[in-house]
N, C-alpha and C positions, 0 to 999 in steps of 0.2 A: 484438418490444420486451420486457424481460423486467427487469422490476424489483425489487431485493432491498433491504432496510433492515436490515444484519447492525450488532450490540451484543454488543461486545464490550468486559468490564470487565477492569481491573487493578487490583491491590493495589497503587495507588500515586494523589499527587493527580497532575491536571493539571499541575502545575508539570514535579513528577521527571516525569512522561513523556515531558515535550520534550524533555528530552538522553536520556531511554533508545531513543528511538522516533529522533534521528537516529543513537546509536549502532549501536545494532540492523541499521540502512537500512544502512549504512555496512560494517559488519564482517560482512552477509548476503550483499550485493553479491558483496565480495572472497572466500567463503568457496564461494559460486558462480559465481566465475567461474574460464575457464581461455582455451587456447589458441584464439583465434577463436569461442569461444560466452562467455556473461555479462552483463555490466551495462558499458556506455560511459558517461558521464558526459560530455556534450558542452557544456552551462553549466552551474552555479551560482552565483550572484550574486545581489544584495539588487532587490527592485523595491518599486514602490507602485501604490496604488490609491485613486482615491478614494471609493469605499466603503470597501474595506479596509482602507485607509492602509498601512502600511511593511510590505513579508512578504518572502519569497525564492523568487528563480522556479528551477527545475530541468531542465534536460534530458536526457533520457537515449537509448538503443538497445538495448534487451533483445535479446542476439542469442541465440536458443534453437533453430535448426533440427532439432538430433537430439534437442528433447527432447516435440518435438509430436507426438501419435498418428499412426499409419500413417497413417490416411483425410485427415488435415488435409496431413499431408506430401505425400502426391501429387497434390495441387491447389497448393501454392505454391514458392515459387524453392529449391532445393536450398542457396540461402545467405539466411536470412530476418532481418529483426527487426523488431519494435514501437519505435514511438516514444512515450515517454512526457512529458509536460510536466507539470510541476506546480507549484500556485502555491500559498504555504502564509504564508499569515496567521493563522496561530496565534492561538488555538485554532480556528482556519476553515481547510481546507484544499482546495483544488480541482484531481483528479487527472485526466487524458485520455491514455488509449491510443488510437494509429491506427497504421494499416496504409497505407503509399504501394500496395503489390500487389492492399490490398483496400481501394477506398478506400469501400465502406459497411458498415465494420466499424468502429465505436467503441463505447468502453469507456467510462463518468464516471462516476468516484467524487467524490462531494460529502462531507466528514470535519466533523463537529465533536465538541469532545471538554469534558464537565462531567461535575463533581467529584457522581458520583452511582451507584448500579447498576444504568443502563440503565432507568429508571423513567419520565424525559420520553417523553411521550405523540407529542409531535412536535415534537423539538428540531430538527429541520432548518428548518419552518415549510412544507409542503406543501397545498398546497392542497385543496381536496377529492376533486378528479376523482384527483390521486397518492396521496391515503391510501386508494384504492377501488382502485385495481390494485399499490400497495404490498405486499409480503410482510417480515415482520418473522422474521429470524433469531438468536439468541443463542446468538455462540460460546463457551463458556466453555472455556477455557484449561489446565484442571484436569481436565475430565472427558470431553471430544470425542473421540475416537477420529481419530487421524492415521494416515497412510498408513505402512506397513511401514519404508517404505524411509526414512521423513525422522524415524524416533520413533531421540531418543538419550535416555537411560536419566539423563544430568548437566542433560537441560531436562526433564526430569519434574516438575512441578510440583505434582506428588501426594505427592514426594520430596523436592526442594529444597526448603533454610531457608538464608537469607541469612544469612552471618554479619554484612554491616554493618547491616541493618536488622531484623534479628530478624523476617522475615516469611515465612511458609512452615511447615512445606507449605499445600499449600490443600487442605482434605476436599472431600466430596461438600456442597453449600449455602453454599459458603463469601461466596456474593456477598451474600449476605443479612445476615450477620454482620460483614465483616469493617472494618477499619479503620484504614488509610484506601480507600477505593475509588474508580474515578475510570468510563466509559466511554468508548470510539471510538463514535461513531454516522458508521456510513457507507451512503451513500446510492449502489448500485449499479446502476448501468443498461448494460443492453448491447443494441446493436445489430447485429444483421445480417444485414439486407436483401435477402437472396440467395433464391428460388425453392427451392424441395427442401432448402436446408438452414438456413435460419435459427433453426428448434430447434431442434436437434440443438447447432450451435455456439454458440445462446447458454446454453444448459445445458451446455454443458461449459467456457463459459466464467467461469459461475456454480460449479461445482463446482472447477478451478482455483485462482480468485479466495478462496473458503472454506479450503478447503486454505493457500494463503499468508499468508492474516490470521491464521489459528491457529497457523502453525507463527513465523513471526512476531512474534506476541507472545507464544507461550508464551518465546521466546527473550528478549525484552523482560527480561520478567520473569528467565528462568533468569540472563542475565547482568548483573543490578540489581550486582550488588561488581563488576565491572570497570567500571562506570561513575558508581555512586553516590558523590557531591562533586563531581564533575566541575561547572563551571561552562561556561555558553556559549560561551567564549573555544576552553575545551577543547575541549570536543566538534567545535568547526569546523576547530583545527587535527588533530585528528584523523580528523574528515571528508575532510579532504584530501588528508592523504595516504594515506590507506588508496585514496581517489581514483584519485590518481597512479598506484597498484600495482595496480589495478585496471583500470585502464587500457594496460599494458601489456603486462598479460596476455591479454587480452580483445585487444588491435591485434598482438599478436606475433607470430602470422602472417595478413594478410591477403591474401585470396583473390583471385587475377586475375579469376575470375567476377563480383563482385563491385564493380562498381566505384563504387556509390555508400557503402564502409566508406572511413572514415577511416582514412588509411593516416599510420602513426606508430611509429618506433625507440623505444627504450626511451629513455628521458629527454629524448624530444622532446616540444614544446609543441604541443598539438593546433591544426589547422586553425583560425581563426576561422567562428562559424556563421555560413551565408548570411542568418540572418535579423536579421543586424543587430547593432550597440552597445548597445540597451535590449532586454529584455526585451520578448516581445509581451504584450500585456496582454488580447485577444482571448478569453479564455479563455471556455469555455459559462453562461450565466448565466440559471438556469432565470427564470421570471417571479416563481417565488415565493423564490427564495435571501436572497431579504432578509430574509426574514418572522422576528416576534420568536420563534416556536419555542413558544409560549402553546400549551399544552393540549388533544387535541383528543377528542373522541368519536365522531370521525367511523369509519365500522369501516373495517378492515383487517386481511389476513391474517397469523398470529403462528405461528411456530415457534418452540417453546421446548423446550429438554431437559426431560428426563424430572426432573430433581432442584426442576422451576418447582415 
């Protein structure tokens, strides 16, 4: 098991980021989806939990056979998808990734958002044992390098300046001086308990997750003029429209070899989820997940950018 806590600062407030994140995820999912591959939204509906209150439950299927490295494609079916289940009790979210073909593979992401520059020592309320296992990795949307194939000049935060908010460009060290500023604290645990492949798969998963977090958060800021000023109803309508378009793309050419994929024609309504009418609330709960997040001096491994 490999556990890392990613901290991603944004030149936004926590409330602004709530809208920006939903907008970014919907738009990014649509851009990354094509015939037979991409993000299929199975469920997106309200949920409620005794501990966390009212929230939003989503279930997605991420079809990505052709995007896997060759050494993974060699051991998985040609038609392959990962199931994402997420419970959004903003500013606290829980996300789980599983694969039916690989029952011993799981990614668990627990996130909290705070209006600071990543200075909370134990925002997620980890136990002393978890703190000794945790590696902290600061992701800088301005200065961290991204893969060449994912670079877009319009999303370069060192060059982008928002017309609506007058924020940006972001220079080195911006996290120490920018106002407003908020931080996404993401505890990511990857488990793949298969002898001979565990270390390699867990390390690959964390590299992929880091790249996704970096690109996604760069986009959330670079697209700020597109979503700034939207309310929750506005962004939910946008989300619904793009999800319908995305599903049509992904399900446009269903394969006869993949009997588990939902078959749908453009404009049709996806079949009801076999999970039933109510969102499942059996999300993974760490024993310490209800912790207060009080800062602690317990040791942890920390990886920070050179500017720190």
